[in-house]
C-alpha positions in Angstrom: -6.3 31.1 6.7 -3.8 29.1 8.4 -6.2 27.7 11.0 -8.8 26.9 8.2 -6.1 24.6 6.5 -5.5 22.9 9.6 -9.0 22.3 10.3 -9.9 21.0 6.8 -6.5 18.7 7.3 -8.1 17.4 10.4 -11.5 16.8 9.1 -9.7 15.0 6.0 -7.7 12.6 8.2 -10.5 12.0 10.5 -12.8 10.9 7.5 -9.8 8.8 6.1 -9.4 7.1 9.5 -13.1 6.6 9.5 -13.1 5.0 6.0 -10.4 2.6 6.9 -12.0 1.6 10.2 -15.4 0.9 8.3 -13.2 -1.2 5.7 -11.5 -3.3 8.3 -14.9 -3.7 10.3 -16.7 -4.7 7.2 -14.2 -7.2 5.9 -13.8 -9.6 8.9 -14.4 -12.9 6.8 -11.6 -15.2 7.0 -10.0 -16.3 3.6 -7.3 -18.6 2.6 -5.3 -17.6 -0.6 -4.0 -20.2 -2.9 -1.0 -19.5 -5.2 0.9 -22.1 -7.3 -0.2 -24.7 -5.2 0.8 -23.1 -1.9 -2.2 -22.4 0.6 -1.7 -19.4 2.9 -3.1 -19.2 6.6 -6.7 -18.2 7.1 -6.7 -14.2 7.6 -9.5 -11.7 7.5 -9.9 -10.1 4.2 -8.7 -6.7 5.5 -5.5 -8.0 6.8 -4.8 -9.6 3.5 -5.5 -6.3 1.7 -3.2 -4.3 4.3 -0.4 -6.8 3.8 -0.6 -6.6 -0.1 -0.7 -2.6 0.3 2.4 -2.6 2.3 4.2 -5.1 0.0 3.4 -3.0 -2.9 4.6 0.1 -1.2 7.9 -1.5 -0.7 8.3 -3.3 -4.2 7.3 -0.2 -6.4 9.9 2.1 -5.1 12.6 -0.6 -5.1 11.8 -1.5 -8.7 11.8 2.2 -9.6 15.4 2.7 -8.3 16.7 -0.6 -9.9 15.4 0.8 -13.3 16.6 4.3 -12.9 20.0 2.7 -11.7 20.1 0.2 -14.8 19.3 3.0 -17.4 21.6 5.7 -15.7 24.5 3.5 -15.8 23.8 2.6 -19.4 23.3 6.2 -20.5 26.7 6.8 -18.9 28.4 4.4 -21.0 26.9 5.8 -24.2 28.2 9.5 -23.3 
């Protein structure tokens, strides 16, 4: 049973890597983003998506931590 779980996990990771590789290879067109008058450099679409994902993965937990800290401090004052 343990070996079956390892094999299934290995297959899942392999399929995930293949899907990411296909996404990167299919999105090689260069784009330049324009935001509030600021034009970014020309980058492949896949790189823009990966950078956006990484920024979201950093901002999400930071906002969650900030909100929890803010409401935790206000809750302590009420008690």
